[in-house]
LUMLUMDREN-690888 format. One record per residue: residue number from 1; chain; residue in three letters; y, x, z of N, C-alpha, C, O in turn. Coordinates in steps of 0.001 Angstrom, whole numbers, always signed. Each point is the difference from the previous one (the first is absolute). Layout:
ATOM vextor panu sedren      nv      nu      nw     cav     cau     caw      cv      cu      cw      ov      ou      ow
ATOM    NUM    A    ALA       Y       X       Z       Y       X       Z       Y       X       Z       Y       X       Z
...
// end
This chain:
ATOM vextor panu sedren      nv      nu      nw     cav     cau     caw      cv      cu      cw      ov      ou      ow
ATOM      1    A    MET +117742 +104577  +99950   +1333    +488    -259    +368    -264   -1461    -786    +290    -902
ATOM      2    A    SER   +1950    -827    +676    +455    -358   -1335    +638   +1199    -707    +642    +839    +632
ATOM      3    A    ILE    -827    -775   -1940    +612   +1063    -813   +1355    -422    -568    +706    +827    -577
ATOM      4    A    TRP    -331   -2091    +729   +1192    -537    -657   +1279    +476    +685     +24    +193   +1215
ATOM      5    A    PHE   +1036      -7   -1997   +1294    +422    +525    +541   -1026    +993    +591    +350   +1021
ATOM      6    A    ARG    -806   -1616   -1344    +356   -1097    +897    -977   -1139    -261    -802     +61    -932
ATOM      7    A    GLN    +872   -1081   +1747    -886   -1141    -197    +523    -846   -1160   +1176    -364     -34
ATOM      8    A    TYR   -2057     +59    -909    +338    -827   -1154    -782   -1296     +75   -1070     -64    +604
ATOM      9    A    SER   +1621    -969   -1227    -717   -1270     -90    -419    -244   -1449    +605    +524    -936
ATOM     10    A    ILE   -1638   -1320    +777    -439    -400   -1343   +1138    -701    -732    +184    +216   -1198
ATOM     11    A    ASP    +579   -1047   +1890   +1105    -714    -636   +1047    +962    -564    +555    -262   -1067
ATOM     12    A    GLU    -271   +1375   +1762    +944    +999    -511    -495    +586   -1314    +765    +140    -955
ATOM     13    A    ILE   -2046    +202    +912    -571    +590   -1211      +7   -1010   -1131    +359    +336   -1128
ATOM     14    A    ARG    -747   -1562   +1413      -7   -1036   -1035   +1392    -237    -566    +144    -229   -1201
ATOM     15    A    ALA    +880    +280   +2041   +1377    -197    -469    +404   +1089    -990    +726    -268    -957
ATOM     16    A    LEU   -1194   +1494   +1184    +325   +1102    -909    -675    -147   -1362    +454    +592    -979
ATOM     17    A    GLN   -1518   -1363    +906    -754    -159   -1243    +641    -992    -969    -363     -27   -1176
ATOM     18    A    GLN   +1293    -774   +1638    +593   -1022    -856    +607    +624   -1252    +751    +972     +85
ATOM     19    A    GLY   -1078   -1534   -1247    +554    +480   -1260    -602   +1306    -487    +605    +671    -837
ATOM     20    A    THR   -1777    -286   +1333    -636   +1255    -409   -1310    -271    -737    -473   -1135     -61
ATOM     21    A    MET     -98   +2194    -492   -1302    -112    -634   -1039    -470   +1007    -894    -771    -347
ATOM     22    A    ASP   +1003   +1228   +1587    -939    -417   +1045     -56   -1526     +81   -1077    -596     +25
ATOM     23    A    ALA   +2257     -22     +15     +62   -1459     +93    -600    -638   -1249    -732    -985     +98
ATOM     24    A    TYR   +1037   +1537   -1268    -535    -554   -1242   -1528     +35     -11    -645    -956    -431
ATOM     25    A    LEU     +74   +2056    +906   -1463    +136      +9    -654    -788   +1136   -1226    -106     +53
ATOM     26    A    GLY   +2026    -439    +847    -553    -771   +1107    -496    +858   +1153    -802    -463    +811
ATOM     27    A    ILE   +1267   +1709    -723    -403    +874   +1106    +614    -542   +1281   +1205    -243     +75
ATOM     28    A    GLU   -2050     +58    +927    +432    -581   +1262    -445    +899   +1159   -1194    +239    +184
ATOM     29    A    PHE   +2148    +250    +582    -339    +791   +1179    -530    -926   +1082    +568   -1061    +261
ATOM     30    A    VAL   -1655   +1473    +360    -667    -882    +963    -146    +607   +1395    -220    -741    +958
ATOM     31    A    ASN    +335   +2063    -811    -219    +609   +1307    +640   +1378     +57     -14    +756    -971
ATOM     32    A    ILE    +572    -453   +2132    +471   +1350    +298    -750    +429   +1254    +201    -564   +1076
ATOM     33    A    GLY   -1066   +1565   -1218    -726    +537   +1142    +722   +1216    +554   +1059    +367    -509
ATOM     34    A    PRO   -1599    +259   +1525    +673   +1168    +577     +59   +1203    -945    +868    +860    +152
ATOM     35    A    ASP   -1790    -790   -1132     -25   +1132    -931    -364    -423   -1417    -440    +831    -795
ATOM     36    A    HIS    +616   -2096    +468    -325    -483   -1345    +816   -1244    -325    +550    -663    +880
ATOM     37    A    VAL    -491    +375   -2160    +648   -1215    -486    -949    -651    -999    -636    +687    -800
ATOM     38    A    ASP    +542   -2026    +847    -934    -765    -823    +744   -1014    -862    +987    -597    +428
ATOM     39    A    ALA   -1479    +415   -1648    +547   -1020    -896   -1132    -536    -857   -1067    +605    -105
ATOM     40    A    ARG   +1321   -1748    -502    -972    -571    -939    +722    -392   -1277   +1218    -177     -27
ATOM     41    A    MET   -2019     +47   -1043    +545    -350   -1309    -993    -942    -689   -1206    +245     +29
ATOM     42    A    PRO   +1705   -1318    -647    -909    -906    -701    -534    +623   -1285    +659    +813    -648
ATOM     43    A    VAL   -1848   -1214    +312    -579    +345   -1304    +182   -1258    -844    -785    -945     +89
ATOM     44    A    ASP   +1833    +951    -910    +340   -1169    -810    +643    +456   -1305     -91   +1173    -361
ATOM     45    A    GLU    +733   -2082    -340    +546    +328   -1324   +1028   +1130     +44    +234    +646   -1022
ATOM     46    A    ARG    +380    -393   +2165    +979   +1090    +117    -665   +1364    +109    +607   +1014    -346
ATOM     47    A    THR   -1852    -979    +825    -634   +1281    +331   -1278    +268    -779    -655   +1019    +221
ATOM     48    A    LEU    +289   -1918   -1131   -1212    +180    -803    +297    +749   -1292   +1106     -83    -535
ATOM     49    A    GLN   -2098    +814     +37     +87    +570   -1339    -742    -922    -967    -482   -1058    +406
ATOM     50    A    ALA    +388   +1436   -1645    -513    -881   -1058   -1436    -476    +222    -373   -1054    -515
ATOM     51    A    HIS    -429   +1787   +1255   -1399    -371    +205    -212    -770   +1296   -1093      +0    +566
ATOM     52    A    SER   +2165    -663    -101     -51    -818   +1223    -467    +787   +1212    -734    -516    +843
ATOM     53    A    THR   +1163   +1765    -762    -313    +882   +1110   +1314    +555    +534    +949    +203    -758
ATOM     54    A    LEU    -896     +38   +2051   +1199    +576    +603    +429   +1246    -771    -806    +901    -236
ATOM     55    A    HIS   +2053    -857    -147    +567   +1134    -730    +124   +1196    +944    +480    -145   +1124
ATOM     56    A    GLY    -907   +1315   -1571    +108   +1201    +821   +1428    +308    +391    +253    +502   +1095
ATOM     57    A    GLY    +682    -796   -1977   +1408    +229    +317    +491    -892   +1127    +878    +395    +768
ATOM     58    A    ALA   -1437   -1596    -663    +366    -882   +1109    -502    +580   +1318    +696     -63   +1013
ATOM     59    A    SER   -1903    +625   -1023    -517    +657   +1207    +887   +1179    +393    +273    +208   +1182
ATOM     60    A    VAL    +172    +556   -2166    +869   +1140    +276   +1357    -488    +528    +578    +622    +891
ATOM     61    A    ALA     -76   -1723   -1436   +1263    -557    +502    -150    -420   +1467    +900    +241    +805
ATOM     62    A    LEU   -2017    -860    -457    -249    -369   +1395     -64   +1249    +873    +592     +38   +1078
ATOM     63    A    ALA   -1311    +985   -1545    -127   +1235    +776   +1357    +668    +206    +322    +410   +1115
ATOM     64    A    GLU    +472    -297   -2171   +1298    +662    +142    +938    -818    +881    +777    +563    +771
ATOM     65    A    THR    -843   -1866    -880    +812    -854    +862    -354    +217   +1466    +884    +174    +838
ATOM     66    A    LEU   -2167    -184    -536    -440    +204   +1383    +433   +1363    +537    +576     +88   +1085
ATOM     67    A    GLY    -849    +967   -1837    +349   +1339    +457   +1495    +207    +117    +463    +635    +947
ATOM     68    A    SER    +298   -1159   -1889   +1452    +170     +33    +633    -747   +1166    +904    +517    +657
ATOM     69    A    VAL   -1373   -1717    -405    +523    -752   +1141    -379    +709   +1301    +837    +154    +889
ATOM     70    A    GLY   -2091    +275    -778    -407    +748   +1178    +826   +1257    +185    +451    +301   +1106
ATOM     71    A    GLY    -253    +440   -2202    +789   +1227     +71   +1427    -250    +437    +566    +792    +754
ATOM     72    A    SER     +24   -1880   -1216   +1369    -352    +397     +76    -368   +1476   +1000    +274    +665
ATOM     73    A    MET   -2048    -890    -161      +0    -430   +1401    -144   +1158    +980    +263    -168   +1191
ATOM     74    A    VAL    -674   +1330   -1667    -198   +1169    +860   +1307    +771    +216    +138    +717    +992
ATOM     75    A    VAL    +804    -859   -1899   +1236    +791     +56   +1189    -862    +424     -66   -1229     -24
ATOM     76    A    ASP   +1143   +1892    +407   +1271    -667    +281    +615    -367   -1352    +507    +870    -709
ATOM     77    A    GLN    -550   -2141    +356    +426    -437   -1330   +1507    +107    -217    +464     -85   -1137
ATOM     78    A    GLU    +295    +269   +2194   +1433    +226    -170    +274   +1427    -470   +1059    +273    -564
ATOM     79    A    ARG   -2001    +632    +792    +182   +1401    -361    -872    +450   -1169    +368    +931    -716
ATOM     80    A    TYR   -1518   -1577    +511    -980    +486    -976    -508   -1106    -920     -36   -1178    +354
ATOM     81    A    LEU    -355   +1611   -1550    -720    -823    -962   -1366    +637    -233    -149   +1217    +110
ATOM     82    A    VAL    -831   -2025    -428   -1280    +551    -463    -195    -463   -1435    +222   -1166    -324
ATOM     83    A    LEU    -639   +2086    -524    -172    -268   -1422   -1368    +490    -441    -430   +1090    +376
ATOM     84    A    GLY    -251   -1899   -1175   -1308    +398    -496     +87   +1210    -906    +866     +78    -872
ATOM     85    A    GLN   -1781    +877   +1086     -87   +1179    -858   -1258     -10    -840     +18    +393   -1166
ATOM     86    A    GLU   -1112    -844   +1759   -1286     +26    -712    -906   -1043    +614     +10    -216   +1212
ATOM     87    A    ILE    -793    -428   -2061    -999    -945    +484   -1244    +148    -868     +90    +213   -1209
ATOM     88    A    ASN   -1229    -328   +1836   -1243     -54    -775    -840   -1135    +542    +194    -444   +1131
ATOM     89    A    ALA   -1112     -15   -1927    -835   -1125    +407   -1361    +100    -671    -112    +384   -1164
ATOM     90    A    ASN    -900    -732   +1911   -1347    -157    -537    -366   -1470    +122     -19    -562   +1094
ATOM     91    A    HIS    -268     -47   -2230    -366   -1415     -42   -1525     -82     +65    -692    +538    -864
ATOM     92    A    LEU    +179   -1206   +1879   -1424     +65    +312    -765   -1292    -286   -1214     +38    -202
ATOM     93    A    ARG   +1887   -1152    +184    -684   -1285    -170    +953    -969    -680   +1199      +0    +278
ATOM     94    A    ARG   -1728    -819   -1162    +847    -988    -657    +149   -1234    +891    -891    -346    +776
ATOM     95    A    VAL   +2034    -295    -916    +294   -1220    +744    +517   -1011   -1006    +826    +327    -852
ATOM     96    A    ARG   -1314   -1556    +952    +379   -1028    -969    +773   -1161    +606    +629    -768    -727
ATOM     97    A    GLN    -666    +629   +2044    +683   -1129    +636    +254    +291   +1467    -459   +1008    +537
ATOM     98    A    GLY   +1189   -1896     +97    +284    +144   +1426   +1204    +898    +247   +1012     -82    -696
ATOM     99    A    HIS   -1142    +939   +1701   +1047    +951    +379    -613   +1386    +157   -1203    +145    +219
ATOM    100    A    VAL   +2040    +849    -334    -366   +1337    +446    +887    +304   +1201   +1133    -473     +98
ATOM    101    A    HIS   -1678   +1276    +812    +648    +291   +1274    +108   +1513    +139    -994    +715    -123
ATOM    102    A    GLY   +2207    -230    +381    +218   +1432    +104    +435    +419   +1389    +671    -745    +714
ATOM    103    A    ARG   -1066   +1947    -348    +433    +618   +1261    +427   +1426    -285    -742    +775    -605
ATOM    104    A    ALA   +1950    -435   +1049    +534   +1359    -159     +81    +668   +1363    +492    -578    +969
ATOM    105    A    ARG    -994   +1827    -920     +80    +837   +1200    +506   +1374    -418    -333    +490   -1080
ATOM    106    A    PRO   +1138    +129   +1936    +476   +1337    -351   -1110   +1041    +132    -825     -51    +912
ATOM    107    A    ILE    +830    +985   -1839    -859   +1180     +63    +828   +1178    +521    -484    +833    +767
ATOM    108    A    HIS   +1757    -788   -1210    +917   +1070    +410   +1402    -589    +102    +469    -664    -925
ATOM    109    A    LEU    +201    +907   +2052   +1387    -419    +177    +836   +1233    +315     +81    +439   +1148
ATOM    110    A    GLY    +536    +109   -2183    +827   +1182    +172   +1479    -333     -68    +381   -1144    -247
ATOM    111    A    ARG    +441   +2148    +468   +1454    -202     -60    +482    -278   -1413    +964    -745    -183
ATOM    112    A    ARG   -1609   +1323    -818    +451    -135   -1390   -1005    -693    -915    +325    -345   -1136
ATOM    113    A    SER   -1527    +145   +1622    -995    -701    -820    -958    -781    +892    -190    +304   +1178
ATOM    114    A    GLN    -401   -1318   -1791   -1021    -804    +658   -1128    -223    -996    +228     -69   -1208
ATOM    115    A    VAL   -1442     -44   +1722   -1144    -371    -823    -669   -1189    +682    -290     +29   +1196
ATOM    116    A    TRP     +56   -1064   -1975    -595   -1236    +509   -1308    -276    -731     -96    +209   -1210
ATOM    117    A    GLY    -894    -671   +1931   -1261    -456    -565     -36   -1512     +33    +305    -615   +1022
ATOM    118    A    ILE    -674     +21   -2132     -24   -1459    -107   -1385    -431    -471    -518    +512    -992
ATOM    119    A    GLU     -69   -1450   +1708   -1266    -605    -414    +246   -1462    -309    +691    -699    +741
ATOM    120    A    ILE   -1265    +245   -1847    +128   -1388    -428   -1402    -592     -75    -902    +578    -606
ATOM    121    A    VAL    +735   -1741   +1231   -1292    -691     +17    +165   -1413    -551   +1112    -521     -84
ATOM    122    A    ASP   -2238     -92    -290     +32   -1388    -463    -173    -944   +1193     -42    +447   +1146
ATOM    123    A    ASP     -57   -1742   -1413    -133    -990   +1075   -1276    +181    +812     -77    -458   +1140
ATOM    124    A    GLN    -921   +1117   -1710   -1257    +258    +709      +5   +1375    +685   -1038    +468    +467
ATOM    125    A    GLN   +2199    +164    -412    +179   +1315    +637    -720   +1132    -737    -288   +1040    +592
ATOM    126    A    ARG      -6   -1241   -1891    -600   +1059    -809   +1121    +864    -574   +1016    -513    -469
ATOM    127    A    LEU   -1211   +1820    +512   +1015    +938    -454    +236    -144   -1502    -938     +73    -794
ATOM    128    A    VAL   +2180    -276    +418    +404    -207   -1393    +709   +1229    -555    -218    +380   -1150
ATOM    129    A    CYS   +1065    +241   +1965    +836   +1104    -471    +370    +890   +1183    +285    -493   +1091
ATOM    130    A    VAL    -291   +1790   -1310    +547    +938    +977   +1125    +766    -695    -113    +380   -1166
ATOM    131    A    SER   +1186    -165   +1899   +1180    +615    -596    +621    +968    +992    -158    -139   +1213
ATOM    132    A    ARG    +865   +1117   -1750    +763    +936    +827   +1400    +100    -597    +171    +210   -1201
ATOM    133    A    LEU    +818    -364   +2065   +1401      -6    -408    +747   +1118    +717     -86    +128   +1221
ATOM    134    A    THR    +820    +681   -1983    +872   +1024    +576   +1440    -476    -123    +444    -413   -1071
ATOM    135    A    LEU    +278    +477   +2192   +1394    -423     +49    +887   +1191    +351    -368    +839    +822
ATOM    136    A    ALA   +1525    -777   -1447   +1027    +966    +390    +920    -680   +1011    +355   -1167    -163
ATOM    137    A    VAL     +25   +1893   +1196    +966    -492    +988   +1305    +743    -288     +76   +1221    +132
ATOM    138    A    ILE    +944   -1978    -524   +1287    +634    -345   +1119    -596    +853    -101   -1127    +485
ATOM    139    A    GLU   +1164   +1902    -314   +1159    -515    +709    +668   -1077    -855    +145    +153   -1212
ATOM    140    A    ARG    +246   -1217   +1849    +663   -1098    -703   +1358    +498    -520    +803    +525    +771
ATOM    141    A    PRO    -549    -689   -2069   +1300    +436    -536   +1129    -867    +567    -230   -1156    +357
ATOM    142    A    PRO   +1444   +1702    -274   +1125    -804    +465    +231   -1184    -929    -210     +91   -1209
ATOM    143    A    GLU    +637   -1180   +1782    +253   -1220    -804   +1240    +180    -847    +378    -907    -742
// end
């Protein structure tokens, strides 16, 4: 059973990323499962810190992107917005090349808040970062 408000396609999500930080960092959505969303991000000059290691902030950007997109897909987007309130991350392993792959799953889906757990692994499926994102669900203001 799917948790999504409606069926979404990868192409729809990719279209929304145009002109955003996600696109600049090379974040690419690759899968929508019944209760999770997956994306990958390159480890390259856009996402490295000075010591040629994946920047922790890039991992957090991937985590927040995954959780926020997942959170938006759970609600009626014509009526509600989801906005990040808090994020934390534990960086567990350094990555110097290739891609990192993230998966976001909901921990709590409430009427006014959501909590998402995000795990990020390297190309060898070794855990790189674990993150938790809290989202506020608010009524969409009138245009």
